[in-house]
N, C-alpha and C positions, 0 to 999 in steps of 0.2 A: 383813451381819456375817460371813458365811462364803462362801468361794469353793469351788466344786466341784473335786475333783481326787483324787489318790491320796495317802493318808496314809503318811508314813514310819513303818516298823515294823509296819504292818498288812499281813498277808498274807491274800489270798483266792485260793484255788486250787480249780478244778473237780476233783471226785473221779470216779474210774472206777466205773461200775456194771456188774458182771458178771452177765449175765442168762442163765438157762438154763431148762429145762422146770420146775424146782422153784420158781423165783422169781428173786430177785436178791441180790447181796452187794456191799457197799461197804466198803472198809477205812476205818475211822475215822481211825486214824493208824498210822504205823510209826516206830519210833525213828530209823531211818535217814533219815527225811524231816522230822523235827521241826527247827525252828530251833535253832541252837546255843544252849545254855544253858537251853532250855525243857524242863522236866520236869513232866508232869502229876502232881498230888497226889491227885486224886479225879475221879470221873466221875458225872454225873447226867443223867437224861432228863426233859424236861418236855413237856407237851402244851399247845398254845396253840390256842384255839378260833378259828374263822374271824372275820376282822375285828378281832381283839384285838391290841393293842400291848403289848409288855413293854419297860419302860424309858421314856425313856433314863436311864441311870445310868453311873457310872464307878467305878473302883477306884484306890486310892492305890498299892498294891503288887502286886495280882493281875493276871496275864495270863490272859485267857479264850481257850479253843480251842473255838469253836463248830462244830458239824457239822449241816448241814441236808440231809437225804437224802429226805425225804418220809415219810409222806404230807404233803401241803400244800406250798405255795410261800410264800416269805418275802421281804420287802424289809428289808434290814439297812442301817441308817444309822449312820454314825460321824462324830464331830466331834473334831478334834485340839485339845486345850486345853493342851498342854504348851508352856510358854513357851520352853523350850530346843530345841524341834523346828523343823526347817526347813520343816515343813508346818503350823505353828501356824495355826489359823483356817481349815483346809481341812475341807470336808465330803465324805465319800465314801459312795456308795451301792452296795450289792452285792445282787444277786438270786440266789436259789437255793432248792433243795428238790427236790420230786418231778421237776420238769422239767429240773433241772440240779443234781445233788448238788454241794455246795460246803462247804469249810471256811473259817472266818474267824478269824484270830488277832488278838486285840485287846490291845495293850499297856496298862499302867497309864497313866492320864491321858487316855485316849481315851474320850470319852463315846460310849455305844452303846445302840441299841435295835433291836428288830425287830418286824415286823407280819406276821401271817398274812394274806396277800392272796388266799388261795384260799377255796373254799366247803366245805372239809373241815378237820377238826382236823389240826394239824401237829405232828410230833415234832421236838424239838431236843435234841441231845446237847451237853453242855459238859464239857470236861476241863481245868479251871483248874489253875494251878500252886500254888494255896494252898488249904488246908482251910477250908471255910465255918466262920466263928467260931473258927478256930484249933483246936489240939490239944484233943481231948475237948470241943469247942465251949465253951471257957472264955475266949475272947478277944473283943474288940470286932469287929463285922462290918466288913470293908473294903468299904464301899459308900456312895457319895454319890448319893442319889436326886434326880432332876430332874423326874420326870413329874408331880408334884403342885404344883410351884412355879408361881405366877402369873407370866405374862410370861416364861416360860423361853425362851431363844433356841434351845433344842434341840427343834425341831418336826420330826416325821417328814414326809417329802414326801407330799403329798396329804392332809394333815390340817389 
């Protein structure tokens, strides 16, 4: 049903980790390195336990800007479901986290999920371009969930 490849509009970029005697620092984003037209509206951090998968789900309007720096390593899987995309029906897998800090930009209509593949809890930062549940949390949530659907075509590799 899906072919493996690179999805149009998805950006995955390794991040630099600056290490010194105090620890390390990784820039989450810089305005001068963001894709044209993308402006984060909020930021949150989540903790995912070892072996746990979040998603897959998708957004109609929201673009996600995920950052995986560690602790923990993740496998991120994306499926392009946009009918007007030149990469419709392509599945892309990206790895990153403690072993290789990475950011992953996920445009609307791209189903996505991630799994903590390490033996320690992992932190994930997201800086989406929409407020969760809108201004003052008074709007419908822009999220189509697939993880609980029977016979979902969106299966993380290795599951």
